[in-house]
C-alpha positions as CSV (number, residue, x, y, z in Angstrom):
1,M,-55.6,-63.3,-91.6
2,N,-54.7,-59.7,-90.6
3,F,-51.5,-58.6,-88.9
4,E,-53.1,-58.6,-85.4
5,Q,-54.3,-62.2,-85.9
6,E,-50.8,-63.2,-87.1
7,F,-49.4,-61.6,-84.0
8,D,-51.7,-63.6,-81.7
9,N,-50.8,-66.9,-83.5
10,A,-47.1,-66.3,-84.0
11,P,-44.6,-67.9,-81.6
12,K,-43.1,-65.5,-79.1
13,G,-40.1,-63.7,-80.5
14,E,-40.5,-64.7,-84.1
15,L,-39.7,-62.3,-86.9
16,R,-42.4,-61.4,-89.4
17,M,-42.7,-58.8,-92.1
18,N,-45.1,-56.0,-91.0
19,P,-47.1,-55.0,-94.1
20,K,-47.7,-51.6,-92.6
21,T,-44.1,-50.7,-92.2
22,N,-42.5,-53.2,-94.6
23,L,-40.0,-54.0,-91.9
24,L,-39.1,-57.2,-90.1
25,E,-40.6,-57.0,-86.6
26,V,-40.6,-59.2,-83.5
27,M,-43.9,-60.8,-83.0
28,N,-45.9,-61.4,-79.8
29,F,-44.0,-59.4,-77.3
30,E,-43.8,-60.9,-73.8
31,Y,-44.9,-58.3,-71.2
32,A,-46.0,-60.0,-68.0
33,L,-47.9,-58.2,-65.3
34,Q,-45.5,-57.1,-62.5
35,D,-47.5,-57.6,-59.4
36,V,-45.4,-55.5,-57.0
37,E,-45.9,-55.4,-53.3
38,K,-45.4,-51.7,-53.0
39,P,-46.7,-49.0,-55.4
40,N,-44.4,-47.4,-57.9
41,L,-45.1,-43.7,-57.5
42,Y,-42.3,-42.5,-59.7
43,R,-41.0,-40.3,-56.9
44,M,-38.0,-39.1,-59.0
45,L,-40.6,-37.4,-61.3
46,Y,-43.5,-36.8,-58.9
47,S,-42.2,-35.7,-55.5
48,Y,-45.4,-33.7,-54.9
49,E,-43.5,-31.0,-53.0
50,E,-42.0,-30.0,-56.3
51,V,-43.2,-29.3,-59.8
52,P,-43.1,-32.6,-61.7
53,K,-39.8,-33.3,-63.5
54,L,-39.2,-34.1,-67.2
55,M,-36.9,-37.0,-67.6
56,F,-35.4,-37.8,-71.0
57,N,-34.0,-41.2,-72.1
58,Q,-33.6,-40.2,-75.8
59,R,-35.7,-43.2,-77.0
60,L,-37.6,-42.2,-80.1
61,V,-40.6,-44.0,-81.5
62,P,-41.8,-43.6,-85.1
63,M,-44.8,-41.5,-86.0
64,G,-47.7,-43.5,-87.4
65,M,-50.6,-41.4,-88.3
66,P,-53.7,-43.6,-88.8
67,K,-55.6,-43.6,-92.1
68,N,-58.6,-42.2,-90.4
69,I,-58.7,-39.8,-87.4
70,W,-61.6,-38.3,-85.6
71,I,-62.8,-36.4,-82.6
72,T,-65.0,-37.6,-79.8
73,D,-66.8,-35.4,-77.3
74,T,-67.1,-35.4,-73.5
75,T,-69.0,-32.1,-73.1
76,F,-71.9,-33.8,-71.3
77,R,-69.7,-36.0,-69.1
78,D,-66.3,-34.6,-68.1
79,G,-67.4,-31.1,-69.2
80,Q,-70.6,-31.3,-67.2
81,Q,-69.0,-32.6,-64.0
82,S,-66.9,-29.4,-63.7
83,R,-69.7,-26.8,-64.0
84,E,-73.4,-26.3,-63.1
85,P,-75.5,-28.9,-65.0
86,Y,-76.8,-28.1,-68.4
87,T,-80.5,-28.2,-68.9
88,T,-82.0,-30.9,-71.1
89,E,-82.7,-28.3,-73.8
90,Q,-79.2,-27.0,-73.7
91,I,-77.7,-30.5,-74.1
92,V,-80.0,-31.2,-77.0
93,H,-79.2,-28.0,-78.8
94,L,-75.4,-28.4,-78.3
95,Y,-75.7,-31.9,-79.5
96,E,-77.4,-30.6,-82.7
97,L,-74.5,-28.1,-83.1
98,L,-72.0,-30.9,-82.7
99,H,-73.7,-32.8,-85.4
100,K,-73.7,-29.8,-87.7
101,L,-70.1,-29.0,-87.0
102,G,-69.0,-32.7,-87.6
103,G,-70.3,-32.6,-91.1
104,P,-71.6,-35.5,-93.3
105,K,-68.5,-37.7,-92.7
106,G,-69.0,-37.6,-88.9
107,I,-65.5,-36.3,-88.0
108,I,-67.0,-35.7,-84.6
109,R,-67.7,-39.4,-84.0
110,Q,-69.2,-39.8,-80.6
111,S,-70.6,-37.8,-77.6
112,E,-70.7,-39.4,-74.1
113,F,-73.4,-38.8,-71.5
114,F,-73.9,-39.4,-67.9
115,L,-77.0,-41.6,-67.1
116,Y,-77.2,-41.1,-63.4
117,S,-80.1,-38.6,-63.2
118,K,-83.5,-38.6,-64.8
119,K,-82.5,-35.4,-66.6
120,D,-79.3,-37.0,-68.0
121,R,-81.3,-40.0,-69.3
122,E,-84.0,-37.7,-70.8
123,A,-81.3,-35.7,-72.6
124,A,-79.6,-38.9,-74.0
125,L,-83.0,-40.2,-75.2
126,K,-83.9,-36.9,-76.9
127,C,-80.5,-36.9,-78.6
128,L,-81.1,-40.5,-79.7
129,D,-84.5,-39.5,-81.1
130,K,-82.7,-37.1,-83.5
131,G,-81.6,-40.2,-85.4
132,Y,-78.1,-38.9,-86.2
133,E,-75.5,-41.4,-87.1
134,F,-72.9,-39.0,-85.7
135,P,-72.1,-38.1,-83.1
136,E,-73.0,-41.5,-81.7
137,V,-74.6,-41.2,-78.2
138,T,-72.5,-43.2,-75.7
139,S,-72.4,-43.3,-71.9
140,W,-70.0,-43.3,-69.0
141,I,-71.2,-45.4,-66.0
142,R,-70.2,-46.9,-62.7
143,A,-68.9,-50.4,-63.3
144,N,-71.8,-52.5,-62.1
145,H,-74.4,-54.8,-63.6
146,K,-77.3,-52.4,-62.8
147,D,-75.7,-49.6,-64.8
148,F,-75.0,-52.0,-67.7
149,E,-78.7,-52.8,-67.8
150,L,-79.5,-49.1,-67.8
151,V,-77.2,-48.6,-70.9
152,K,-78.9,-51.5,-72.7
153,T,-82.4,-50.3,-71.8
154,I,-81.8,-46.8,-73.1
155,G,-80.5,-48.4,-76.4
156,L,-76.8,-47.4,-76.3
157,E,-74.3,-49.7,-77.9
158,E,-71.2,-48.5,-76.1
159,T,-70.2,-47.3,-72.7
160,G,-67.1,-46.1,-70.9
161,I,-65.8,-48.0,-68.0
162,L,-63.2,-46.6,-65.5
163,V,-60.1,-48.8,-65.3
164,S,-57.7,-46.8,-63.2
165,C,-54.1,-47.9,-64.1
166,S,-51.6,-46.0,-61.9
167,D,-50.5,-47.4,-58.6
168,Y,-51.7,-44.1,-57.0
169,H,-55.2,-45.3,-57.9
170,I,-54.8,-49.1,-57.6
171,F,-53.1,-49.1,-54.2
172,Y,-54.6,-45.9,-52.6
173,K,-58.0,-45.5,-54.1
174,L,-59.0,-49.1,-54.9
175,K,-56.9,-50.7,-52.1
176,M,-56.0,-53.6,-54.4
177,T,-52.9,-55.2,-55.9
178,R,-52.3,-54.9,-59.6
179,R,-53.4,-58.5,-60.1
180,Q,-56.6,-57.9,-58.2
181,A,-57.3,-54.8,-60.2
182,I,-56.8,-56.5,-63.6
183,D,-59.0,-59.4,-62.5
184,H,-61.7,-57.0,-61.2
185,Y,-61.6,-55.0,-64.4
186,L,-61.7,-58.0,-66.7
187,G,-64.8,-59.3,-64.8
188,I,-66.6,-56.0,-65.3
189,I,-65.7,-55.8,-69.0
190,K,-66.9,-59.4,-69.6
191,D,-70.2,-58.5,-67.9
192,C,-70.5,-55.5,-70.2
193,I,-69.9,-57.7,-73.3
194,D,-72.3,-60.4,-72.0
195,I,-75.1,-57.9,-71.9
196,G,-74.4,-56.8,-75.5
197,V,-72.7,-53.5,-74.9
198,R,-69.3,-52.5,-76.3
199,P,-66.8,-51.5,-73.6
200,R,-64.6,-48.4,-73.8
201,C,-61.9,-48.8,-71.1
202,H,-60.8,-45.5,-69.6
203,F,-57.2,-46.0,-68.5
204,E,-57.3,-43.3,-65.8
205,D,-54.0,-41.7,-64.8
206,I,-52.0,-43.4,-67.5
207,T,-49.2,-40.8,-67.2
208,R,-48.3,-42.0,-63.7
209,A,-48.8,-45.7,-64.5
210,D,-46.2,-48.5,-64.8
211,F,-46.5,-48.8,-68.6
212,Y,-44.7,-52.1,-69.2
213,G,-45.5,-53.5,-65.8
214,F,-49.2,-52.9,-65.9
215,V,-50.6,-51.0,-68.9
216,V,-49.2,-53.1,-71.7
217,P,-50.0,-56.5,-70.0
218,F,-53.5,-55.3,-69.3
219,V,-54.1,-54.1,-72.9
220,I,-52.8,-57.5,-74.1
221,E,-55.4,-59.2,-72.0
222,L,-58.1,-56.9,-73.5
223,H,-56.8,-57.7,-77.0
224,K,-57.1,-61.5,-76.3
225,L,-60.6,-61.0,-74.9
226,M,-61.5,-59.0,-78.0
227,M,-60.3,-61.7,-80.3
228,E,-62.2,-64.4,-78.3
229,T,-65.5,-62.6,-78.3
230,G,-65.4,-60.7,-81.5
231,V,-66.4,-57.5,-79.7
232,P,-64.2,-54.4,-80.2
233,I,-62.8,-53.1,-76.9
234,K,-61.6,-49.5,-77.0
235,V,-58.7,-48.2,-75.0
236,R,-58.9,-44.5,-73.9
237,A,-55.5,-43.3,-72.7
238,C,-56.4,-40.7,-70.0
239,D,-53.9,-38.1,-69.1
240,T,-56.0,-37.4,-66.0
241,M,-53.6,-34.9,-64.4
242,G,-52.2,-33.3,-67.5
243,Y,-48.7,-34.7,-67.0
244,G,-48.3,-36.0,-70.5
245,V,-45.6,-34.5,-72.8
246,G,-45.3,-34.8,-76.6
247,I,-41.6,-33.8,-76.7
248,P,-39.5,-36.5,-78.5
249,G,-37.1,-38.4,-76.2
250,V,-39.1,-37.9,-73.0
251,A,-39.2,-41.0,-70.9
252,L,-42.3,-42.9,-69.9
253,P,-44.7,-42.6,-68.1
254,R,-45.0,-39.0,-69.3
255,S,-44.3,-39.6,-73.0
256,I,-47.5,-39.4,-75.1
257,P,-45.6,-40.8,-78.2
258,G,-44.4,-43.7,-76.1
259,I,-47.8,-44.4,-74.6
260,I,-49.8,-44.4,-77.9
261,Y,-47.1,-46.2,-79.9
262,G,-46.7,-48.8,-77.1
263,I,-50.4,-49.6,-76.9
264,H,-50.5,-49.9,-80.7
265,H,-47.2,-51.7,-81.3
266,Y,-46.6,-53.9,-78.2
267,A,-50.2,-54.8,-77.5
268,H,-51.3,-54.6,-81.2
269,M,-54.4,-52.6,-80.4
270,P,-55.7,-51.2,-83.7
271,S,-55.5,-47.5,-84.1
272,E,-59.3,-47.2,-84.5
273,L,-59.7,-48.6,-81.0
274,I,-57.2,-46.2,-79.4
275,E,-58.3,-42.8,-78.1
276,F,-56.5,-40.1,-76.1
277,H,-58.1,-38.0,-73.4
278,G,-56.0,-35.1,-72.2
279,H,-56.3,-32.4,-69.5
280,N,-54.8,-29.0,-69.6
281,D,-53.1,-28.6,-66.2
282,F,-49.7,-27.8,-67.9
283,Y,-51.1,-26.1,-71.0
284,R,-50.5,-29.3,-73.1
285,A,-54.0,-30.6,-73.9
286,V,-54.0,-29.5,-77.5
287,S,-50.4,-30.4,-78.4
288,N,-50.7,-33.8,-76.6
289,S,-53.9,-34.6,-78.5
290,T,-52.3,-33.8,-81.8
291,T,-49.3,-35.9,-80.8
292,A,-51.7,-38.8,-80.0
293,W,-53.0,-38.6,-83.6
294,L,-49.5,-38.5,-85.0
295,Y,-48.3,-41.6,-83.1
296,G,-51.3,-43.9,-83.8
297,A,-54.5,-43.0,-82.0
298,S,-57.5,-42.5,-84.3
299,G,-59.6,-40.7,-81.7
300,V,-59.0,-37.6,-79.5
301,N,-61.5,-36.9,-76.8
302,C,-62.5,-33.2,-76.2
303,S,-65.1,-30.9,-74.8
304,L,-66.6,-27.8,-76.1
305,L,-64.6,-24.7,-75.1
306,G,-62.3,-27.1,-73.2
307,I,-64.7,-27.1,-70.2
308,G,-63.7,-29.9,-67.9
309,E,-62.2,-30.8,-64.5
310,R,-59.7,-28.3,-63.0
311,T,-58.0,-26.5,-66.0
312,G,-60.2,-28.4,-68.4
313,N,-60.1,-30.9,-71.3
314,C,-58.8,-30.4,-74.8
315,P,-61.0,-27.8,-76.5
316,L,-63.0,-29.5,-79.3
317,E,-62.9,-26.5,-81.5
318,A,-59.1,-26.5,-81.3
319,M,-58.9,-30.1,-82.7
320,V,-61.2,-29.1,-85.5
321,M,-58.5,-26.7,-86.6
322,E,-55.7,-29.2,-85.9
323,Y,-57.5,-31.7,-88.1
324,A,-57.7,-29.1,-91.0
325,Q,-54.0,-28.4,-90.6
326,L,-53.0,-32.0,-90.6
327,R,-55.4,-33.2,-93.4
328,G,-55.4,-30.0,-95.5
329,S,-59.2,-29.6,-95.4
330,F,-62.1,-29.8,-92.9
331,D,-63.4,-32.9,-94.7
332,G,-67.0,-31.5,-94.6
333,M,-66.9,-30.1,-91.1
334,D,-68.5,-26.6,-90.9
335,P,-66.2,-24.4,-88.8
336,T,-68.7,-21.5,-88.8
337,V,-70.7,-23.6,-86.3
338,I,-67.8,-22.9,-83.8
339,T,-69.0,-19.3,-83.8
340,E,-72.6,-20.4,-83.3
341,I,-71.5,-22.6,-80.3
342,A,-69.6,-19.7,-78.8
343,D,-72.6,-17.4,-79.2
344,Y,-74.9,-20.0,-77.6
345,Y,-72.6,-20.3,-74.6
346,K,-72.5,-16.6,-74.1
347,N,-76.0,-15.6,-74.9
348,E,-78.1,-18.6,-73.9
349,I,-76.1,-20.4,-71.3
350,G,-74.5,-17.3,-69.8
351,Y,-71.0,-18.7,-69.8
352,D,-68.2,-16.1,-69.8
353,I,-65.6,-17.1,-72.4
354,P,-62.2,-15.4,-71.7
355,P,-62.0,-12.8,-74.5
356,R,-58.6,-13.9,-75.8
357,T,-59.5,-17.6,-76.2
358,P,-58.5,-18.7,-79.7
359,F,-61.4,-19.0,-82.2
360,V,-64.2,-18.3,-79.7
361,G,-63.2,-15.4,-77.6
362,D,-64.5,-11.9,-78.4
363,D,-61.0,-10.6,-78.9
364,F,-59.3,-13.5,-80.6
365,N,-59.0,-11.6,-83.9
366,V,-59.2,-8.0,-82.5
367,T,-56.3,-5.7,-82.8
368,R,-55.6,-2.6,-80.7
369,A,-52.1,-1.8,-81.7
370,G,-51.7,0.9,-84.3
371,V,-48.9,-0.9,-86.1
372,H,-51.1,-4.0,-86.5
373,A,-54.0,-1.9,-87.6
374,D,-51.8,-0.2,-90.2
375,G,-50.9,-3.7,-91.6
376,L,-54.6,-4.6,-91.7
377,L,-55.3,-1.4,-93.6
378,K,-52.9,-2.4,-96.3
379,N,-53.7,-6.1,-96.5
380,E,-55.8,-8.1,-94.1
381,E,-53.4,-11.1,-94.3
382,V,-50.6,-9.2,-92.6
383,Y,-52.2,-9.5,-89.1
384,N,-55.1,-12.0,-89.4
385,I,-54.3,-15.7,-88.9
386,F,-56.6,-16.8,-91.8
387,D,-59.8,-15.6,-93.5
388,T,-61.7,-15.6,-90.2
389,K,-64.8,-14.1,-91.9
390,T,-65.2,-17.0,-94.3
391,I,-64.0,-19.8,-92.1
392,L,-65.6,-18.7,-88.7
393,N,-68.0,-16.0,-89.8
394,R,-65.8,-13.7,-87.6
395,P,-64.3,-10.8,-89.6
396,P,-61.2,-9.2,-87.9
397,R,-62.1,-6.3,-85.7
398,I,-60.3,-3.1,-84.5
399,M,-60.7,-1.9,-81.0
400,I,-59.5,1.6,-80.2
401,S,-57.2,2.3,-77.2
402,N,-54.2,4.6,-76.4
403,T,-51.9,2.5,-78.7
404,S,-54.2,2.5,-81.8
405,G,-53.1,5.8,-83.4
406,A,-54.4,7.2,-86.7
407,S,-54.0,3.8,-88.4
408,G,-56.2,2.1,-85.9
409,I,-58.9,4.7,-86.2
410,A,-58.8,4.6,-90.0
411,A,-59.1,0.8,-90.0
412,W,-62.0,1.1,-87.5
413,L,-63.8,3.5,-89.7
414,R,-63.4,1.2,-92.7
415,Q,-65.2,-1.5,-90.8
416,H,-68.0,0.7,-89.4
417,V,-68.7,3.4,-92.0
418,V,-71.2,2.1,-94.6
419,S,-70.5,3.9,-97.8
420,E,-69.1,3.3,-101.3
421,D,-65.8,5.1,-100.5
422,S,-65.2,3.7,-97.0
423,E,-62.3,1.5,-98.2
424,S,-60.5,4.7,-99.3
425,I,-60.4,6.2,-95.8
426,Q,-56.8,7.2,-95.0
427,K,-54.9,8.2,-91.8
428,T,-54.9,11.8,-92.9
429,D,-58.6,12.2,-93.4
430,P,-60.2,15.0,-91.3
431,L,-62.5,12.6,-89.5
432,V,-59.6,10.4,-88.6
433,V,-57.6,13.4,-87.3
434,Y,-60.6,14.6,-85.3
435,L,-61.2,11.2,-83.7
436,K,-57.5,10.7,-82.9
437,N,-57.4,14.0,-81.1
438,W,-60.4,13.1,-79.1
439,V,-59.0,9.7,-78.2
440,D,-55.6,11.2,-77.2
441,E,-57.4,13.7,-75.0
442,Q,-59.3,10.8,-73.2
443,Y,-56.1,9.1,-72.3
444,A,-54.2,12.3,-71.4
445,N,-57.0,12.9,-68.8
446,G,-56.3,9.5,-67.2
447,R,-58.5,7.0,-69.0
448,V,-57.4,3.4,-68.7
449,T,-60.1,1.5,-70.5
450,A,-60.6,0.9,-74.3
451,I,-62.8,3.2,-76.3
452,T,-66.2,1.6,-77.1
453,D,-67.7,1.5,-80.6
454,N,-70.7,3.5,-79.3
455,E,-68.5,6.3,-78.1
456,L,-66.7,6.6,-81.4
457,M,-70.1,6.6,-83.2
458,E,-71.2,9.5,-80.9
459,Q,-68.0,11.4,-81.7
460,M,-68.6,10.8,-85.4
461,E,-72.0,12.5,-85.1
462,E,-70.4,15.4,-83.2
463,W,-67.9,15.9,-86.0
464,R,-70.7,15.8,-88.6
465,K,-72.6,18.6,-86.8
466,Q,-69.6,20.9,-87.1
């Protein structure tokens, strides 16, 4: 009998030794649904006329990194609903790149698809035809029997189901009470299980939800249903509005540590069935996703380049790098594929990536400042975050502007002059002096844009003619 089963069978309030923590812990917490008459909108935090407030209660929960962590993808679901639709060919190619990036261990575990249109279904089927174990093709559907049949017909084993959990959604969108919402959701989830499909419950707007009055009681109900049926039920904690915060001591409902720890500890949902889905409205999508891993969620849900509703989702490529930092290796993932993905978006899809976007933007490892270029001249490690040429197939680049100086020009020449002695080019070389004088003259005459590589190449030819 595992610890979760012991929890189910133990008398309420009994002390048992938890083999994971080697501590005596209270078993079978009692968190009953609080079926309130009026919605709890947390107006002290969310007044709407003001920026949301951060409230601290100084309650700290322990970190509990799962044994295995992974990434799931929502590029073709949340990512696709925020931009013009991808073509079938684009979806299939990006799916192939996700498979290649995820490596043989399948660190990119799943990718979810819409099934509403013929094009979406065709794309899902073509990706299934690839026969890849990872990423597993899953879906996101409307919660009705007809859509469950569609999932089963296509051959998918798991689907996402929306279970909005804040009173904003329960009272204002669904026009239900909390009890009615739970009964409604449980009925849908049972229908999904009956048809032979694993449910993944998307707890929409969890960072405005009554955690102990609704979320935990509902997850406990799901845990009981899972134990009865033997069918795993995933819980996706959705920070739909980006309100979540990973700072220790922040009070619920905004605390990501509190949410993930609570789902795992108070409802005893296994880490492998907990997933976090964050949005970037307050610039916290990446840090919140990392926090979710640290406090007990095995999965973090992301999209390529962070493309998603409003300010977007957590960028998948960022979590590849977070994984490597936490685990000490890529575990077989191929990060050079990140550059392939960026090139495909720019050149084939026609998507403009902001140039300073980490890892994928044109300028992410470009320097214009002369003092930085001088450091690169002496040792690349001084001003490059890691060996970007080896890891991302993106060597550091120098771009010349009014602040580059002789050091910048010398560094640029080392990158662009193909000769045996190019590495010996110094700031005092005649060509460097000539180019610097030309650059200075450009800006003295009112230029405000960067100097292009082609312009410098043309000036090199002029100098050689002299």
